[in-house]
C-alpha positions as CSV (number, residue, x, y, z in Angstrom):
1,M,0.0,0.0,0.0
2,L,2.8,2.3,0.9
3,A,4.6,1.4,-2.3
4,A,1.5,2.1,-4.3
5,G,1.2,5.6,-2.7
6,I,4.8,6.4,-3.4
7,I,4.4,5.2,-7.0
8,G,1.3,7.3,-7.3
9,I,3.1,10.4,-6.0
10,L,6.0,9.8,-8.3
11,V,3.6,9.4,-11.3
12,L,2.0,12.7,-10.4
13,L,5.4,14.4,-10.1
14,L,6.4,12.9,-13.5
15,I,3.2,14.2,-15.1
16,Y,3.7,17.7,-13.5
17,F,7.3,17.9,-14.7
18,A,6.5,16.6,-18.2
19,L,3.8,19.3,-18.5
20,R,6.2,21.9,-17.1
21,I,8.9,20.9,-19.6
22,Q,6.4,21.1,-22.4
23,T,5.3,24.6,-21.4
24,L,8.9,25.8,-21.1
25,Q,9.7,24.4,-24.5
26,Q,6.8,26.4,-26.0
27,E,8.0,29.5,-24.3
28,V,11.5,29.0,-25.6
29,T,10.2,28.5,-29.1
30,S,8.1,31.6,-28.8
31,L,11.1,33.6,-27.5
32,R,13.3,32.4,-30.3
33,S,10.7,33.5,-32.8
34,S,10.3,36.9,-31.2
35,T,14.1,37.4,-31.0
36,K,14.5,36.5,-34.6
37,S,11.7,39.0,-35.6
38,Q,13.2,41.7,-33.5
39,T,16.7,41.1,-34.9
40,I,15.4,41.4,-38.4
41,R,13.6,44.7,-37.6
42,A,16.7,46.0,-35.9
43,N,18.9,45.2,-38.9
44,Q,16.4,46.9,-41.2
45,A,16.3,50.0,-39.0
46,L,20.1,50.1,-38.9
47,S,20.2,49.7,-42.7
48,G,17.8,52.6,-43.0
49,L,19.7,54.6,-40.5
50,G,22.9,54.0,-42.5
51,E,21.2,55.3,-45.7
52,I,20.0,58.5,-43.9
53,V,23.4,59.2,-42.4
54,L,25.0,58.7,-45.8
55,R,22.6,61.3,-47.3
56,L,23.5,63.7,-44.5
57,Q,27.2,63.1,-45.1
58,Q,26.6,64.0,-48.8
59,V,24.8,67.3,-47.9
60,Y,27.4,68.3,-45.3
61,A,30.3,67.5,-47.7
62,K,28.7,69.5,-50.5
63,N,28.4,72.5,-48.1
64,I,32.1,72.2,-47.2
65,E,33.2,71.9,-50.8
66,T,31.0,74.9,-51.7
67,A,32.5,76.9,-48.9
68,A,36.0,75.9,-49.9
69,A,35.4,76.8,-53.5
70,K,34.1,80.2,-52.5
71,G,37.1,80.8,-50.3
72,L,34.9,81.0,-47.1
73,I,37.1,78.4,-45.4
74,S,40.7,77.4,-45.8
75,G,43.7,75.8,-44.1
76,Q,43.3,73.9,-40.9
77,Q,39.6,74.7,-40.7
78,Q,39.0,73.2,-44.2
79,S,41.0,70.1,-43.4
80,V,39.1,69.5,-40.1
81,L,35.7,70.1,-41.7
82,R,36.6,67.9,-44.7
83,F,37.7,65.2,-42.3
84,L,34.4,65.4,-40.3
85,T,32.2,65.3,-43.4
86,T,34.1,62.6,-45.2
87,R,34.1,60.3,-42.1
88,F,30.7,61.3,-40.9
89,T,28.9,58.1,-41.7
90,D,31.7,55.9,-40.3
91,I,31.8,57.9,-37.0
92,V,28.0,57.8,-36.5
93,M,27.6,54.2,-37.5
94,D,30.5,53.2,-35.2
95,C,28.7,54.9,-32.3
96,W,25.4,53.2,-32.9
97,Q,26.7,49.7,-33.9
98,H,29.4,49.4,-31.2
99,S,28.0,51.6,-28.5
100,N,31.0,53.8,-28.7
101,T,31.1,57.4,-27.6
102,T,31.7,60.0,-30.3
103,E,35.2,60.6,-29.0
104,E,36.1,56.9,-29.3
105,A,34.7,56.8,-32.9
106,V,36.5,60.0,-33.9
107,N,39.8,58.7,-32.4
108,R,39.4,55.4,-34.4
109,Q,38.9,57.4,-37.6
110,L,41.8,59.8,-36.7
111,N,44.1,56.8,-36.3
112,N,43.3,55.9,-40.0
113,H,43.8,59.6,-41.1
114,N,47.4,60.7,-40.7
115,E,47.0,64.4,-41.4
116,L,45.0,65.4,-38.2
117,T,45.3,64.7,-34.5
118,M,42.8,65.0,-31.7
119,E,44.6,68.1,-30.6
120,D,44.0,69.7,-34.0
121,L,40.3,68.9,-33.7
122,R,40.1,70.2,-30.1
123,A,41.8,73.4,-31.1
124,F,39.3,73.8,-34.0
125,L,36.4,73.2,-31.7
126,Q,37.5,75.7,-29.2
127,Q,37.2,78.4,-31.8
128,Q,33.6,77.4,-32.6
129,P,30.4,79.0,-31.2
130,S,29.0,77.6,-27.9
131,Q,26.2,75.8,-29.8
132,V,28.7,73.6,-31.6
133,R,30.9,73.1,-28.5
134,M,27.9,72.1,-26.3
135,A,26.6,69.7,-29.0
136,W,30.1,68.2,-29.3
137,A,30.5,67.9,-25.5
138,K,27.5,65.6,-25.3
139,N,29.8,62.9,-26.8
140,T,26.8,61.2,-28.4
141,P,25.9,60.5,-32.0
142,E,23.0,63.0,-31.7
143,G,25.4,65.7,-30.5
144,F,27.9,64.9,-33.2
145,I,25.2,65.2,-35.9
146,S,24.0,68.5,-34.5
147,A,27.6,69.9,-34.3
148,C,28.4,68.8,-37.9
149,E,25.1,70.2,-39.2
150,T,25.8,73.6,-37.6
151,L,29.4,73.6,-38.8
152,S,28.5,72.7,-42.4
153,Y,25.8,75.3,-42.7
154,A,27.9,77.9,-40.9
155,A,30.7,77.3,-43.4
156,V,28.5,78.4,-46.3
157,G,26.9,81.2,-44.2
158,K,23.5,79.7,-43.8
159,P,21.6,79.0,-40.6
160,P,21.0,75.2,-39.9
161,Q,17.8,74.0,-41.5
162,P,15.1,72.9,-39.2
């Protein structure tokens, strides 16, 4: 009788754990599907973001080239602005893809660009209006974008577009 009771309890525990395992397997399958869907959406968003940032880079580079052609900028100012606009997409995407700060991403790009140093960039930024310095000081992709926008439009003598 005692053996039958123990066997009955063990059978009930076996049924409970079998149902529990089945429920957990369904949850894992659901989570895998959800994760896959979210990964696809994140990749699509990152791809779209890359395209938008590339378009911004083209606009900013065009503004800098126009300002240089008109003689509005020259020398060190031109080289810094040209560096920022030609590496704009790489810097922003590096920040968002690898969770780097803007300074880390800029340093990485400066290491590949032998003409400028971080000191050159800092000296250039110290000469800029407070709006640019404050945006840059945020050390985020958003601040970097704002600073580059202000710099590129200021180079051609226009206020930043809303």
